[in-house]
C-alpha positions as CSV (number, residue, x, y, z in Angstrom):
1,M,-0.1,0.0,0.1
2,H,1.4,3.4,-0.7
3,S,0.9,6.5,1.3
4,R,2.7,9.6,2.5
5,Y,5.3,8.7,4.9
6,D,3.8,9.5,8.5
7,G,7.4,10.1,10.0
8,G,7.8,13.6,9.0
9,P,10.4,15.1,6.8
10,D,13.3,14.5,9.1
11,A,12.1,10.9,9.9
12,F,15.4,9.4,8.2
13,D,17.9,12.3,9.0
14,V,20.0,10.0,11.5
15,L,19.9,7.1,9.3
16,I,20.9,9.1,6.2
17,E,23.8,10.9,8.0
18,T,24.9,7.6,9.1
19,L,24.7,5.8,5.8
20,L,26.3,8.8,3.9
21,E,29.3,8.2,5.8
22,S,29.5,4.7,5.1
23,P,31.1,2.4,2.5
24,Y,28.9,2.3,-0.7
25,R,28.4,0.2,-3.8
26,I,27.5,1.4,-7.4
27,M,25.1,-0.5,-9.6
28,D,26.2,0.7,-12.9
29,I,25.9,-0.2,-16.5
30,L,29.7,-1.0,-16.3
31,P,31.0,-3.7,-14.7
32,E,33.5,-1.8,-12.3
33,Q,35.0,1.7,-11.8
34,V,36.8,2.9,-14.7
35,P,40.5,4.0,-13.8
36,A,41.5,7.4,-14.4
37,S,44.6,6.1,-16.2
38,E,42.6,3.9,-18.9
39,E,43.2,4.8,-22.2
40,G,39.5,4.4,-23.6
41,Q,36.9,7.1,-24.0
42,Y,34.9,6.9,-20.9
43,F,33.6,10.4,-21.2
44,A,32.4,10.2,-24.9
45,V,30.4,7.0,-24.1
46,A,29.0,8.5,-20.8
47,R,27.8,11.3,-23.1
48,Y,26.3,8.8,-25.4
49,F,24.3,7.0,-22.5
50,T,23.2,10.3,-20.9
51,Q,21.1,11.3,-24.0
52,P,17.3,11.3,-23.0
53,E,16.6,8.5,-25.9
54,R,19.0,6.1,-23.8
55,L,18.7,7.6,-20.2
56,M,14.8,7.2,-20.0
57,P,15.0,3.1,-20.8
58,L,18.0,2.9,-18.3
59,R,16.0,5.0,-15.5
60,R,13.0,2.7,-16.3
61,K,15.1,-0.3,-15.6
62,M,16.4,1.4,-12.5
63,A,12.8,2.0,-11.3
64,E,11.8,-1.4,-11.9
65,I,14.7,-3.0,-10.0
66,L,13.7,-0.6,-7.1
67,L,10.1,-1.8,-7.4
68,R,10.8,-5.5,-7.4
69,L,13.0,-4.8,-3.9
70,N,9.8,-2.9,-2.6
71,C,8.4,-6.6,-2.7
72,Y,10.5,-7.7,-0.2
73,Y,10.9,-4.5,1.7
74,D,9.3,-1.2,2.9
75,M,10.7,1.4,0.9
76,A,9.8,5.3,1.3
77,V,11.2,7.5,-1.5
78,T,11.7,11.2,-2.1
79,F,12.1,13.3,-5.3
80,D,12.4,16.6,-3.6
81,G,15.6,16.2,-1.4
82,G,13.7,14.8,1.6
83,A,11.1,17.5,2.0
84,G,8.4,14.9,1.4
85,W,8.5,11.3,1.7
86,E,6.0,8.5,0.2
87,K,6.1,4.8,1.5
88,N,5.6,2.0,-1.1
89,P,4.8,4.5,-3.8
90,D,2.4,3.6,-6.7
91,P,4.3,1.6,-9.2
92,E,3.2,3.6,-12.3
93,A,3.9,7.0,-10.7
94,F,7.3,6.0,-9.4
95,A,8.5,4.6,-12.7
96,R,7.1,7.7,-14.5
97,N,8.8,10.0,-12.1
98,M,12.1,8.0,-12.4
99,E,12.0,8.2,-16.3
100,H,11.6,12.0,-16.3
101,L,13.9,12.9,-13.1
102,P,14.6,16.5,-13.5
103,T,17.8,18.0,-13.6
104,S,17.3,19.9,-10.3
105,T,16.6,17.0,-8.3
106,F,17.6,13.3,-7.3
107,L,15.7,10.1,-6.0
108,R,16.4,8.7,-2.9
109,A,15.0,5.7,-1.8
110,V,15.3,4.4,1.9
111,F,14.7,0.6,3.2
112,P,14.6,1.6,6.7
113,A,14.2,-1.9,8.3
114,R,17.4,-2.9,6.3
115,Q,19.4,0.2,7.0
116,V,20.0,0.8,3.3
117,M,19.6,3.8,1.0
118,I,19.8,4.1,-2.6
119,D,20.4,7.6,-4.6
120,V,19.9,8.6,-8.0
121,D,21.1,11.6,-9.7
122,F,20.4,13.2,-12.7
123,P,22.0,12.5,-15.4
124,D,23.8,9.7,-13.7
125,T,23.5,6.2,-15.4
126,Y,24.0,4.6,-11.8
127,M,22.7,4.2,-8.4
128,T,24.7,4.7,-5.4
129,V,23.7,2.1,-2.8
130,F,24.4,3.0,1.1
131,G,24.3,0.0,3.6
132,S,25.4,-3.6,4.0
133,D,22.2,-5.3,4.7
134,P,23.3,-9.0,3.1
135,G,19.9,-10.1,2.1
136,L,19.0,-6.8,0.1
137,L,22.3,-6.7,-1.6
138,D,21.8,-10.3,-2.4
139,K,18.6,-9.3,-4.2
140,L,19.8,-6.3,-5.7
141,G,22.7,-7.9,-7.2
142,K,20.5,-10.6,-8.8
143,L,17.9,-7.9,-9.9
144,A,20.6,-5.7,-11.1
145,A,22.3,-8.7,-13.2
146,A,18.9,-9.7,-15.0
147,E,18.5,-5.8,-16.0
148,G,22.1,-5.5,-17.5
149,F,23.5,-3.7,-14.6
150,F,26.6,-4.6,-12.2
151,L,26.8,-4.2,-8.5
152,W,30.4,-3.4,-7.5
153,E,32.3,-1.8,-4.7
154,L,34.6,0.9,-5.5
155,M,38.2,0.3,-5.7
156,E,40.8,1.3,-3.2
157,S,42.9,4.4,-4.2
């Protein structure tokens, strides 16, 4: 059931602060981080994938991955920087909002019971995954792979 989250706009502040300070993973169209020393053409390829006709289908897949996770865990989302939260959003509206994510905002999805948060910024082709719940990460990895994404940790510098 979807509804406005009744915990108030600052309900997740402590959890979010903690997660932002923790290690994170990336769910991406690439199987690992591209080192700065690589000879390939990362920036040209990134521009290609951030064109609206390519980015919108990627965002739809991201939305569908999050919706599938929402089958297992309650999810609260915000598209307005945390001013308003919606618990277990309507799937159609959520997917539409993800596809048309405005340049001035980002999606934040919080799975409070699992202490996991997932962010998507415009115009990124990846999601940043904060938290370390093994069950959720296992499911996310499987869902990502089924949609042609990869879930990986950052390389050590």
